[in-house]
C-alpha positions in Angstrom: 65.3 4.5 88.6 68.7 6.2 89.4 69.0 9.8 90.7 72.2 11.4 91.5 74.5 14.4 91.4 78.2 14.3 91.3 80.8 17.1 91.9 81.5 17.4 88.2 77.9 18.4 87.6 76.6 15.3 86.0 73.2 14.2 87.2 71.7 10.8 86.7 68.3 12.4 86.2 69.4 15.1 83.8 71.6 15.7 80.9 75.3 16.5 81.6 75.9 20.0 82.7 79.0 22.3 83.0 81.9 20.9 85.1 81.7 22.0 88.7 78.1 23.3 88.6 76.5 22.9 92.0 73.1 21.4 92.7 70.4 24.1 92.6 66.6 24.2 93.0 66.0 23.0 89.4 68.2 19.9 89.9 66.3 19.1 93.1 63.0 19.5 91.4 64.2 17.1 88.7 65.2 14.6 91.4 61.7 14.9 93.0 60.1 14.2 89.6 62.2 11.1 89.4 61.0 10.1 92.8 57.4 10.5 91.7 58.0 8.4 88.6 59.5 5.6 90.7 56.5 5.7 93.0 54.0 5.6 90.1 55.7 2.8 88.3 56.7 0.8 91.4 60.4 1.0 90.6 63.1 0.8 93.2 65.0 4.1 93.5 68.8 4.4 93.8 70.2 7.8 94.7 74.0 8.5 94.2 75.8 11.2 96.2 79.0 12.7 95.1 78.6 16.5 95.4 80.5 19.4 96.8 77.2 20.9 97.9 74.2 22.9 97.0 74.4 26.2 95.0 75.4 29.1 97.1 74.0 32.1 95.3 71.2 34.7 95.5 69.5 33.1 92.5 69.4 29.7 94.2 68.0 31.1 97.4 65.4 33.2 95.5 64.6 30.0 93.5 63.6 28.2 96.6 66.7 26.1 97.3 65.9 25.6 101.1 62.3 24.6 100.3 63.4 22.1 97.7 65.9 20.5 100.0 63.2 20.1 102.6 60.7 18.7 100.1 63.3 16.2 98.8 64.0 15.0 102.4 60.3 14.6 103.0 59.7 12.8 99.7 62.6 10.4 100.3 61.4 9.5 103.8 57.8 8.8 102.7 58.4 7.4 99.2 56.5 4.1 98.9 59.1 2.6 96.5 62.1 0.7 97.8 65.1 3.2 98.2 68.8 2.7 98.3 71.4 5.5 98.6 75.0 5.2 97.4 77.5 7.6 99.0 80.2 7.5 96.3 82.5 10.4 97.1 81.9 13.8 98.6 78.7 14.3 100.5 78.6 18.0 101.5 75.7 20.2 102.6 72.0 20.1 102.0 72.3 18.8 98.5 73.8 15.6 99.8 71.4 15.3 102.7 68.4 15.7 100.4 69.2 12.4 98.7 70.2 10.5 101.8 67.1 9.2 103.6 66.8 5.7 102.0 65.9 2.3 103.3 69.6 1.4 103.1 72.8 3.4 102.6 75.9 2.0 101.0 79.2 4.0 101.1 82.5 3.7 99.3 85.4 3.4 101.7 86.7 6.9 101.0 83.3 8.6 100.9 82.3 11.1 103.5 79.2 13.0 104.5 78.8 16.3 106.4 76.3 19.2 106.4 79.4 21.5 106.5 82.6 20.4 104.7 85.6 20.0 107.1 87.4 22.8 105.2 84.5 25.2 105.9 84.3 24.2 109.5 88.1 24.6 109.9 87.9 28.1 108.4 85.1 29.1 110.8 86.7 27.6 113.9 90.4 28.2 113.2 90.4 30.8 110.4 92.4 28.4 108.2 91.6 25.4 106.2 94.8 23.7 107.1 93.2 22.0 110.1 90.4 20.3 108.1 91.7 16.8 108.8 91.6 17.6 112.5 88.1 18.9 112.3 87.0 15.9 110.1 88.1 13.6 112.9 85.9 15.5 115.4 82.9 15.7 113.0 82.9 12.0 112.3 82.3 12.4 108.6 84.2 9.4 107.2 82.5 6.2 106.1 83.8 4.2 109.1 82.3 6.9 111.4 79.0 6.9 109.5 78.9 3.1 109.7 79.5 3.2 113.5 76.7 5.8 113.9 74.2 3.8 112.0 73.9 6.4 109.1 75.6 4.0 106.7 74.7 0.3 106.5 77.5 -1.1 104.5 81.0 0.1 103.3 82.5 -1.1 100.0 86.3 -1.3 100.0 88.3 0.6 97.4 91.7 -0.4 96.2 94.6 1.2 94.3 94.3 0.8 90.6 91.3 -1.5 90.6 88.6 0.7 89.1 86.9 -2.0 87.1 87.1 -4.5 90.0 85.6 -2.0 92.4 82.8 -1.1 90.0 82.0 -4.8 89.5 81.9 -5.4 93.2 79.8 -2.3 93.8 77.3 -3.3 91.1 76.9 -6.8 92.6 76.4 -5.3 96.1 73.8 -2.7 94.9 71.9 -5.4 93.0 71.8 -7.6 96.1 70.6 -4.7 98.3 67.9 -3.7 95.9 66.7 -7.3 95.5 66.5 -7.7 99.3 64.5 -4.4 99.6 62.0 -5.5 96.9 61.4 -8.7 98.8 60.4 -6.9 102.0 56.8 -6.2 103.0 56.2 -2.6 101.9 54.5 -1.4 105.1 57.2 -2.9 107.3 59.9 -1.4 105.1 58.4 2.1 105.3 57.9 1.9 109.1 61.6 0.8 109.5 62.7 3.7 107.2 60.8 6.3 109.3 62.1 4.9 112.5 65.7 4.8 111.2 65.7 8.5 110.1 63.9 9.6 113.2 66.7 8.0 115.2 69.5 9.8 113.2 67.7 13.1 113.3 66.2 13.5 109.8 62.6 14.5 109.4 60.1 11.6 109.4 
C-alpha cells in the first residue's frame, strides 16, 4: 500500500489533482483510509513525502485540518502494519509530519524536512527570504542533519543526470527495507516505533 503527496498535487492514494494544490483535510482523510486498509489486509505501508505543505485557507481550517493532521500522526504511530516512509523532496509543515512516523525513514540526499520552511522562517526572523539558506543550516532540515538526529535511518545518494539509475537503486532499497520490516516480530516492531517517535518528539 502506497500513500503520498507531492508538491505537484499528485497523491498516491487519490487521482491526480491540479498542479500545486496543497494537501487539505480531504487528502489526509484519504490517507487515513489507506492506513486502515493496510491494517485490515496486513499489507506493509509506504508513505511518500514531497509536499510544500498543508492547505493554508479558511476552508481547510474549518474542514478540520489540524485534527486530521493529529489523527494521521496517531494512526501512523499505532498502525499494526509494517510502515516505511520515503522523504523524496520537500517535507514542509504538518502535511509532511503527518506521514512521517514510520518504522523506518529513507530520504533522498537532497530531501529536507521542517515544520516551517526555511523561507518562512527567514521571513519571520529577518523580514526577507534571502537568508533562507542560513536559517536552514540552523534548523538542521537537510537529509544529513536528519540522519545525524535519528529522524532518518538511511540516505539514498542522487546524481546528476541519472534519473533511471537513482530510481532503480531507490526501488531496490525500499524493497529490502520492507522485506526486513515484514520479517520482524510485530510486537517488537511496534514497541520500537513508539520508542523511536517518543524520543524524537512525535506523539506516541
